[in-house]
Structure formats: C-alpha cells, structure tokens
N, C-alpha and C positions, 0 to 999 in steps of 0.2 A: 377581898383584897384583890388588886388589878396590877399586872406588871405590863409595861410597855417597853419595847426596844425600838429606839430610834437611831437612823444613821447620821453619820456626820454629813455635811454639804460644803460644797465648794461654790461660791455665788460670784456674780459679775461675769465670771468666764471671758475676760478681755472687754470685748466691744458692748457685752450685754448687761451695761451697768444697771443695777437693780431690777433685771427681769430675767437674766439666765441662771439656771443653778442646777446642780447634779449631786446626786445622793452616792455616798462612798463608804466603803466597808469598814467604818469605825463605828462604835456604837455606844449610845448611854442607855443603858437599863435602868429603869425606874419602877419600883414598887410603892403603891400607895393602899394604905389600909385605914378604915375608919377606927378611931379608939373612943374611949369613953370621954377624954377631954383632952385639952391641950393640943400642942404642936410638937412633934418629935422629927427631927431631920438628921439622917445619917448619910455619912459618906464612906463608902467601902475602898476608896481610892486612897492609899496611905502616903501622907505628905502633901495632900492637896486640899487648900482651904476652899470652902464653900460656906456661904452664911446659913446658920441654923434657926434664925427667927423668921419673923414675918417678911423680912425682905428677902427670903431666899426666893430665886426666880421661879423653881417648879411650883412653890406654894402660891406665888402671885398669880401664876397661870391657872392652877386650880381654882384659886378664889373668883378669878374673872369669869369661868364658866359657872361656879356655883351662883354668882350674883346675876348672870346672865339667865339662868333658868328658874332662879328663886329657891334654890335648895340650901337648907340649913344642916351643916354638919357638926357635931360636938367636938370632935377632935379627929387628929390626922396624924399618921406616922408616914413619913416619906423616906426612903431609901435608895439612895443613887450609887451607881457603879458604872463609871464612865471611862472609856478609852478616848474619848475625844479632848485632845489638848484645849485648855481654856485659854481665850484671847489670842488665839493664833491663827484666826481666819478659817476655820473649819467649822463653823455654825454650831458652837458649843452652846450658845444661848438659844438658839432656834429648836435644838433637840430637848432642851429644859421646856420650852414653852409648848411644843407639840406633845412630848410626854406628858406633863402636867395636865393639859387640856383634855387630852384622849382619856386619861385616868379619869378625870373628873366628870367627863360625859358618861362614862359608864357607870360610875358611882351615882350619879344622879338620875340614872333611868333612861340613858341614851336619847335626850330629847333633842341633841344636835346633829345635823348631817355633817360629812367632811367639808362640803362647802361652806356650812356656818363655821366651822372650827377655823378654815383656812382664813375667813374673813376676819375672825376675832384674833387669830394669831398674827395675821398681817399688821393688823392695828396696832398690836402690842410691841412687834419688832420694829415696826416702821417701814418696811418693804417686805414684798413676797419672795424674793430668789432665793432666801435659804428655806422658809418654812414650808414652801411649796414641795421641792424635793424631799425633805424631812418627812412630810406626811406622805406622799405619793410615791417616792422612790423615782429612778430613772433620771431623764434628762428633762428639765422642765424649763417652758418658756411662759412667763407669767407678766401680766399687765392689770393695772388698775381701771375700772369702769365704774367710776362714782366711788361709792364706799365699797363695792364688791371686788373680790380678786378673780381674775379669769386665767386660769392654767391649763396648760396642755402637757402631759406626761408622755415621753416617749421611751421605749424600753430598748436600751441598745444591746443587742445581741452579738455582735461582732466581736471577737476577742482583744480588749484592748486593756492597758493597764494606765494607773495613774500614779505618779511618783511625788508624794508630799515632802517637799523641801522644808523642814521646820527649823528655823533658827533658834537659838537659846535666848531671844529677846521677845518681848511683846508690843502689840501696838493697840492702843484702844481704839475702838472704832469711832466713837465720837471725836478724839482727837484727829484721826486721820481724816474725818469728813471735814473739819474746819480747814483743812488746806486745799478743798475743793473750791472752784470759783463760783460767785451767784450765778453767772451767766456764762454762756458760751457762745461762739460764732454761728451762724446759720450753716456754715461751709464744715465745722466740726460736728455739728448734730447730725448733718446728712451723712458725714463720713461714717458716725457710728451706727446710723441706722441701717446704712447698706451693709457693714460688715456683721452687725449682729443677726440680719436677716440671713446672709450667707452661712454664717455659723450655725444658725439653727436647722438649716436645709441641709447642710454638710453633715451635721451629726445625723439627722433624722434618716438620711439616705446611704449613710457609710462611707461617703466620699471624704474620708479624712484627710486626703492631701491638700484639699483647699483650706484646711484650718489655719494653716500658717499665716495665711493672708487674712483670713476671717476673724481671727482674733485680735488684730491689731485695734488700738483704741486711742481715743484723743481726749476722753472725758474724764478718767479719775486716775489711771496708772502712772501718767507723766507727772502729775501733781503729788502723788502718794510716794514716788521714788525717793524723795528725800529722806522719808522715814525708814527705808528699806535699804540696808546695807548691800552692795554690790548687785541690785536688782537687775540692771541691764546686763551687766556681765554674766549672772546666771542664767537668764533668757539665752544669751548667745551660745554658752556652753551646753545648754539642755539642745539646742538646735543641732549644735554639731555632732551630738550623740544621738540624733536621729528622733527627736521628739515630733510629733505632729503638731502640737501646739502647747504654748506656755504662757502662764498668765499669773498675776497677783491674786491669791485665793481670798475673796472678801475683800476687807480692806488691809489684808497682810497680818503678819509679816510672812506667812506661808507661800512659798512659790510651788505651784501646781504644774506638772507637766504630763501630758497624755502622750502616750507612745504604744507602739504595738506589743501585745503581750509577748512575742517571741523576741523582743528586744532584752535579752536576759542580762546584758552587760551595762544597762543604763543606771541601775542603782551604784554598781561598783564605781563606775567612772565618774559619776556625780559625787560620790562620797570622797575620791581622790581629789577631785577639783575644790571641795570645800578646804579639805586638808592644806592643799597646797596655797591658798590665799589666807589661810589662818581663821577661817569662820567656824564656828562650832555649829554645825546644822545637821539634824538627823535626816536620814532619807529613808523612807518608809513607803513600800510599794502596796497599793490598794487597786481594788476593782470597783466597779460599779454596782451600787445596790438597785437592782429594778424592783424591788419589793416596797419598800419605805417603812414606815411605822407598822410594828406588830403588837396587836393588844391581846393579853391573855387574862382570863378572869380565873384566879386559883382559889 
C-alpha cells in the first residue's frame, strides 16, 4: 500500500502563463493498494463527487505509468481525501495526476525518475505550471524543451502568506481557454516575457515589493475576466489592503493574493469586502509548501 500527499498549486501567477507555479498548504492524500481484482475508488470527503470508474483521474494517471513501464496489476483500491477544492483553479487535477503517478511508480518497482514522471504528467495535464510545484514544491519556473519539461524549484523561506479567495462558482479550464486568442501581438508577448522574468527573480531574491509590477499580464487574465465576477475590483481591494501581488489562480475562479505573514487583518478585511458587494467567497490563508509530494509505503 502506498500513500501520497500532494499539495495544491497556483499556476500562471499573472505574467507567467503556463510557466510559473507555486505549491500551497492544501493537500490531496491518496492511498493506493493492489487487490485481487477489479477497481474500487473511494472518496473520504463527504458531499464531493468524484468518478469511481476507469474515468477517475487518479486511476488514469496510475494506468499511464503502468503502461509506460509494462506493469500488469490485477486490481486496485484507490482512496482519496482531498482538501483542495475542485474546479477552482488550485490544481486539484494536477494533485490527482502526480499522486496517482507516484503511487504507481512505487507499486511497479520505481522504474521512473521524478523527471520522467514530470514529463508524463505534463503531457497528461497539457502544461507544466501546476504539476511541477505539485511534485517538487516551492516556487517553480517551468518550460518545455521538445517533449521534456525543464523546471527549477526555489524554496521561499521569507515569511509570506497567500490568501485564496474562492467564490461559490466554478470555471472549467477548457471553457476558460476557449476565451484566449489564437495569436497575440509581439508587443504583448514581449511585455509578458519581461514581467514573468522579473516575477521569477523577485520571488527568488525576496524582493517582493517588485511583484505588484511583475505580476501584470496581457496574455490571459484580461480575456478570462469575463468569467470572473468582480475580478478587477477584487484585485484593487487586495492591493488597498497591502497585498504584494494578486492574480487569477490558474484559469480561476479563485483569486490569490500574496502578502506579508504579518498582515493579520488581510483575511478579515477581504471577507468584509465580499460581504459588501454581495459575493459569496471564502477567504483562506495558506502558506507555501516547500516540500512537494510526499510518498509513504505503508
């Protein structure tokens, strides 16, 4: 039996479309064991539906690794206990993919390296900005080089908090991506390249005052705003309350604000703001996860 704990993630991080991501202190704990036959999928989170057949994402990730290494399993029992809200832009699918693949790798004899798993997970997810921090933890910058994913994870030790502002509606990633243009101008591409580079360097050096500029984006957030109620207004309010940076987490609808760990009033003030505009959004203070996925053989 293998147990894997995988952190939530926030991707894109403003200018870093499909390339920047960070691991956060919400977790999906997945237990996988071989059984004599069949497939059993259990969810320990009451009131949350997940597929229990072969279309279950964790099972599909496990099957992908088994097929890659040529391993045959008679049957599997999968148990999931996740704190990560689904379809909210906090990497719930990436946690399932990484958790399933790591468990499958152990069961099949550890034939794959973490780099191998990252490549396979990126292919399954479609982009590396969530799966990389889910696997390695910390703040990750990732790019594709041919069929391989190249990532650099930086552990952020300076005390910071992340406020996840999660509305009571969801946005499907595939629907949100349809809103993005097929092409962008050279000017907008250069704008994002420079801002993403500044964001990475500011995070790595702890120069967080630069982030308010570095997080600005012209590739995805302006187009996705149509699906996110009060997005720009919420950004402005978060900055008024001392945020270093604010961005649409993944494809949304969660908005993530990064602030000083000493900013103790941020959660209260943002909760009051949502009440004032009549929007049902939960505010949850998180920290960075610098460890990434943890695997235990039970």
